[in-house]
C-alpha positions as CSV (number, residue, x, y, z in Angstrom):
1,M,10.7,18.1,-4.9
2,L,8.5,17.4,-2.5
3,G,6.0,18.3,-5.4
4,I,7.0,15.6,-7.5
5,K,7.8,12.8,-4.6
6,S,3.9,13.6,-2.7
7,T,2.7,13.8,-6.9
8,W,5.1,10.3,-7.8
9,S,3.5,8.4,-4.4
10,F,-0.3,9.5,-5.0
11,F,-0.2,8.5,-9.1
12,K,1.9,4.7,-7.5
13,N,-1.0,3.5,-4.8
14,S,-3.8,5.3,-6.7
15,P,-5.5,2.1,-7.1
16,R,-4.9,2.0,-3.1
17,F,-7.2,5.3,-2.9
18,M,-9.6,3.8,-5.3
19,A,-9.5,1.3,-3.0
20,L,-9.8,3.1,0.3
21,I,-12.6,5.1,-1.1
22,F,-15.0,2.2,-2.1
23,N,-13.8,0.7,1.0
24,F,-15.6,4.0,2.9
25,I,-19.1,3.9,0.6
26,T,-19.0,0.5,2.3
27,V,-18.9,1.1,5.5
28,F,-22.1,4.1,4.9
29,L,-24.1,1.7,3.1
30,T,-23.8,-1.5,5.0
31,V,-24.1,0.4,8.3
32,F,-27.4,1.8,7.8
33,L,-28.9,-1.1,5.7
34,L,-27.7,-2.9,9.4
35,I,-29.8,-0.1,11.3
36,G,-32.7,-0.1,8.8
37,C,-36.2,-0.4,10.7
38,Y,-34.1,0.4,14.1
39,N,-35.1,3.9,14.3
40,T,-38.4,6.1,12.7
41,S,-35.7,7.6,11.2
42,N,-34.6,4.6,9.4
43,D,-37.6,3.2,8.6
44,D,-37.7,3.2,5.2
45,T,-34.5,1.5,4.6
46,F,-36.6,-1.7,5.4
47,L,-36.1,-5.4,3.9
48,V,-40.0,-6.8,3.9
49,R,-43.4,-4.4,4.1
50,Y,-46.4,-6.3,5.3
51,E,-50.0,-4.7,5.6
52,F,-53.2,-5.6,5.4
53,N,-54.6,-6.5,1.5
54,S,-57.9,-3.9,0.8
55,D,-58.6,-5.7,-1.9
56,S,-59.2,-8.9,0.2
57,P,-62.9,-10.4,0.7
58,M,-61.8,-11.4,4.1
59,Y,-60.8,-6.9,4.4
60,S,-64.1,-5.3,5.4
61,I,-64.6,-8.6,8.1
62,I,-61.6,-7.6,9.4
63,K,-62.3,-3.4,9.8
64,E,-65.7,-4.5,11.8
65,S,-63.9,-7.1,13.8
66,F,-61.5,-3.5,14.6
67,A,-64.3,-1.3,14.8
68,T,-65.7,-3.7,17.4
69,S,-63.4,-1.8,20.0
70,N,-62.8,2.6,19.6
71,K,-59.3,1.1,21.0
72,T,-58.7,-0.6,18.1
73,S,-60.6,0.9,14.8
74,G,-58.3,2.0,12.3
75,L,-55.9,-0.8,12.5
76,E,-56.8,-2.2,9.6
77,K,-54.4,0.7,7.9
78,I,-51.7,-0.3,9.9
79,Q,-48.6,-1.1,8.2
80,I,-45.4,-2.8,9.5
81,R,-41.9,-2.6,8.2
82,T,-39.1,-5.2,8.6
83,G,-35.0,-4.7,9.3
84,Y,-32.0,-6.6,10.3
85,M,-32.2,-5.0,13.8
86,G,-36.0,-3.5,14.4
87,V,-40.0,-3.5,13.0
88,C,-41.3,0.1,12.5
89,V,-45.1,0.2,13.0
90,S,-46.5,3.0,10.4
91,N,-50.1,4.7,9.9
92,V,-51.0,4.2,13.4
93,P,-54.5,5.7,14.3
94,S,-54.9,8.4,16.5
95,N,-57.4,7.1,18.6
96,Y,-54.5,3.8,19.2
97,D,-52.8,4.2,22.8
98,L,-49.4,3.4,21.1
99,Q,-46.5,3.0,24.8
100,G,-48.7,6.0,26.7
101,Q,-48.4,8.3,23.3
102,A,-50.6,9.1,20.2
103,L,-47.8,7.9,17.7
104,S,-48.1,7.1,13.9
105,T,-45.1,5.0,14.2
106,Y,-43.2,3.5,16.5
107,C,-39.9,1.1,16.0
108,Y,-39.8,-1.9,18.2
109,A,-36.4,-4.3,18.7
110,R,-36.0,-7.9,17.0
111,K,-37.0,-9.1,19.7
112,N,-39.1,-7.2,22.0
113,L,-42.6,-7.2,20.8
114,T,-44.7,-10.4,21.7
115,N,-45.1,-8.1,25.6
116,T,-46.7,-5.4,23.8
117,S,-50.5,-3.9,23.6
118,L,-49.9,-4.0,20.1
119,Y,-49.1,-7.3,19.7
120,S,-52.2,-9.1,20.8
121,D,-54.5,-6.3,20.1
122,L,-53.4,-7.0,16.5
123,Q,-54.8,-10.9,16.8
124,I,-57.3,-11.8,13.8
125,K,-59.2,-15.3,15.7
126,F,-61.6,-17.0,12.8
127,S,-63.6,-19.5,13.9
128,Q,-64.4,-23.2,11.8
129,S,-67.6,-24.8,12.6
130,S,-68.5,-28.0,11.0
131,S,-71.2,-28.9,9.2
132,S,-72.0,-32.2,11.5
133,E,-75.4,-32.4,13.5
134,N,-72.4,-32.5,17.0
135,S,-70.9,-29.0,15.7
136,T,-67.5,-27.9,17.1
137,S,-66.1,-24.7,16.2
138,D,-62.0,-24.2,15.9
139,Q,-60.3,-21.4,16.2
140,S,-57.0,-20.4,14.7
141,T,-55.2,-16.8,14.7
142,L,-53.4,-14.8,12.8
143,N,-51.0,-11.7,14.0
144,I,-49.6,-10.3,11.0
145,L,-47.5,-8.5,13.8
146,Q,-46.2,-11.7,14.8
147,I,-45.5,-12.5,10.7
148,A,-43.5,-9.8,11.1
149,E,-41.5,-10.8,14.0
150,L,-40.8,-14.4,12.7
151,T,-39.7,-12.9,9.7
152,V,-37.1,-10.9,11.5
153,V,-35.9,-13.5,14.1
154,K,-36.1,-16.8,12.0
155,V,-35.4,-16.1,8.7
156,L,-33.5,-12.5,8.2
157,H,-30.4,-13.1,10.8
158,P,-28.1,-9.7,11.4
159,Y,-24.7,-11.6,12.0
160,V,-23.6,-12.6,8.5
161,L,-23.5,-8.6,7.7
162,I,-22.2,-7.3,11.4
163,A,-19.4,-9.4,10.6
164,T,-19.0,-8.4,7.4
165,I,-19.0,-4.7,8.8
166,I,-16.6,-5.0,10.8
167,L,-14.2,-7.2,9.1
168,T,-15.0,-3.9,6.8
169,L,-13.5,-1.3,9.2
170,I,-10.3,-4.0,10.2
171,M,-9.8,-3.9,6.3
172,F,-10.4,-0.1,5.7
173,L,-7.6,0.6,8.1
174,L,-4.9,-1.3,7.5
175,I,-5.5,0.3,3.3
176,V,-4.7,3.9,5.7
177,Y,-1.8,2.0,7.1
178,V,-0.4,0.6,4.0
179,I,-0.6,4.4,1.8
180,L,1.2,5.4,4.6
181,P,4.9,6.2,2.9
182,G,8.0,4.8,5.0
183,V,5.3,2.1,7.2
184,P,7.2,-0.9,8.2
185,M,5.5,-4.9,6.7
186,K,3.8,-3.6,4.2
187,F,4.3,-6.3,2.0
188,Q,2.8,-8.6,4.5
189,V,0.4,-6.4,5.1
190,D,-0.5,-6.2,1.3
191,K,-0.8,-10.2,1.4
192,F,-2.9,-9.6,4.0
193,L,-5.8,-7.4,2.2
194,L,-5.3,-9.5,-0.2
195,L,-6.9,-12.7,1.7
196,L,-9.0,-10.5,4.0
197,S,-10.6,-8.5,0.0
198,S,-10.9,-12.3,-0.9
199,V,-12.3,-13.5,2.5
200,I,-15.6,-10.4,2.7
201,V,-16.8,-11.2,-0.9
202,L,-17.5,-14.6,-0.2
203,L,-19.2,-13.7,3.2
204,W,-21.2,-10.4,2.0
205,G,-22.0,-12.6,-1.3
206,M,-23.1,-15.3,0.7
207,G,-25.8,-12.6,3.3
208,A,-26.9,-11.0,0.5
209,M,-27.3,-13.8,-1.7
210,Y,-29.4,-15.5,1.7
211,T,-31.3,-12.6,2.4
212,H,-32.8,-12.5,-1.7
213,V,-33.6,-15.6,-1.0
214,G,-35.3,-14.7,3.0
215,I,-37.2,-11.3,1.5
216,R,-38.3,-13.9,-1.9
217,A,-39.5,-16.2,-0.1
218,S,-41.6,-13.6,2.5
219,Y,-43.1,-11.9,-0.4
220,E,-44.1,-15.6,-2.1
221,F,-45.5,-17.6,0.5
222,V,-46.7,-14.9,3.0
223,P,-50.2,-13.7,1.2
224,A,-50.8,-17.3,-0.4
225,A,-50.4,-19.2,3.5
226,S,-52.6,-16.1,5.0
227,M,-55.6,-16.7,1.5
228,D,-53.8,-13.0,0.9
229,I,-55.4,-11.1,3.9
230,I,-51.8,-10.0,4.1
231,D,-50.0,-8.2,1.1
232,T,-46.2,-8.1,1.3
233,Y,-43.8,-5.6,-0.3
234,R,-39.7,-6.3,-0.7
235,G,-37.9,-3.4,0.2
236,K,-35.8,-1.6,-2.7
237,K,-34.0,0.8,-0.8
238,S,-32.4,-2.2,1.0
239,G,-32.0,-4.1,-1.9
240,T,-30.2,-1.8,-3.6
241,M,-27.7,-0.9,-0.9
242,S,-27.3,-4.8,-0.9
243,W,-26.1,-5.3,-4.0
244,F,-24.4,-1.9,-4.2
245,S,-22.0,-3.3,-1.3
246,F,-21.4,-6.0,-2.6
247,S,-20.0,-4.9,-6.4
248,F,-18.1,-2.2,-4.6
249,Y,-16.0,-5.3,-2.1
250,L,-15.5,-6.7,-5.4
251,V,-14.1,-4.1,-7.6
252,I,-11.5,-3.5,-3.9
253,C,-10.8,-7.5,-4.4
254,V,-10.4,-7.0,-8.1
255,I,-7.9,-4.0,-7.2
256,F,-5.4,-6.1,-4.7
257,W,-5.5,-9.3,-7.2
258,S,-4.4,-6.7,-9.9
259,L,-2.2,-5.2,-7.5
260,Y,-0.5,-8.6,-6.8
261,I,-0.4,-9.7,-10.2
262,R,1.1,-6.4,-11.2
263,E,3.7,-6.8,-8.7
264,R,4.5,-10.5,-9.2
265,T,4.8,-9.7,-13.1
266,S,7.1,-6.7,-12.5
267,A,9.7,-8.3,-9.8
268,S,9.6,-11.9,-11.8
269,K,10.7,-8.9,-15.3
270,D,13.4,-7.5,-12.3
271,E,14.6,-10.7,-12.0
272,E,15.0,-11.7,-15.6
273,I,17.1,-8.7,-16.2
274,L,19.4,-9.1,-13.1
275,N,19.9,-13.0,-14.2
276,N,20.4,-12.3,-17.9
277,A,22.7,-9.3,-16.7
278,T,24.6,-11.4,-14.3
279,N,25.5,-13.9,-16.7
280,R,26.7,-10.9,-19.1
281,N,29.4,-10.6,-16.6
282,F,30.3,-13.2,-16.1
283,H,31.1,-14.1,-19.9
284,L,32.3,-10.8,-20.1
285,G,34.6,-11.9,-17.0
286,A,35.6,-15.7,-18.7
287,D,36.9,-14.0,-22.1
288,N,38.7,-11.2,-20.3
289,I,40.5,-14.0,-18.2
290,S,40.9,-16.4,-21.1
291,R,42.6,-13.4,-23.3
292,P,46.1,-12.9,-21.5
293,Y,46.4,-16.7,-21.2
294,M,45.7,-16.8,-25.0
295,Q,48.1,-13.7,-26.0
296,N,51.0,-15.3,-23.6
297,H,50.4,-18.3,-25.7
298,Y,50.6,-17.1,-29.2
299,Y,53.7,-14.9,-27.4
300,S,55.7,-18.3,-26.0
301,S,55.2,-19.6,-29.6
302,S,56.8,-17.3,-31.8
303,E,59.6,-17.0,-29.4
304,N,59.7,-20.6,-29.7
305,S,60.0,-20.3,-33.4
306,S,62.4,-17.3,-34.1
307,Y,64.6,-19.5,-31.4
308,H,64.6,-22.5,-33.5
309,S,64.9,-20.5,-37.0
310,K,68.4,-19.1,-35.6
311,R,69.8,-22.4,-34.5
């Protein structure tokens, strides 16, 4: 008996179990997306990657400028990956003293780059001299690490993703609650889940689109603004995780709306059946009341007619 009851409860709550599974997956996807480039173990989950363009006419000049010092020799091969919470630097030459160690890869917090030695060592100065008699030279600088920092701090903000993760965890706990049998206020929690899933879809839909636009802008504008000195690559893994998360959120929202519509339709049908049964019982009761009256009226009429015939 217990097995039959458990089986029936499972099939009855199977859409909610599916929503719970999708919710569990999205928690991991969004968390790993958030901590991408926060440490070296997650540096492959990046949003944008910057490196010097080896096909650029300026590449040889950059290489020579770095080769003037043994400390900075080989920095032209460096790669910088940006994520929501940090910036990772890879392909650092072995001769470079990075944080007091000979490291090939190192990750910084998103707002902790300006005071590092690598920040100043990657700064490239270009001189522009006029052809007039009183020639003056103007210097302009290009810093690939500064571009990465601006991308993280000014363009790709993590706050929408953090809010989405918090709401996703709340939704996960509420789904577990409504799956449990015999808990109070299940109907109210179901209605709140309907609202919460819709809010998360809208929130992360805007967040995913904003991130996509930010990555696209960096991909298009940085090479052009740097005269093709810097190459930009989009993170395909992070993009896939972002849109898969949105798809799962959308599926969860559709599941809850389908359950709501099904329950409302079922309630309307039950109400209609109840009203029909009430009306039928009312008519049957009215017939039962009127039938004795008609019988009494018939018998009284018969007696009166027989009385008159005898007289």
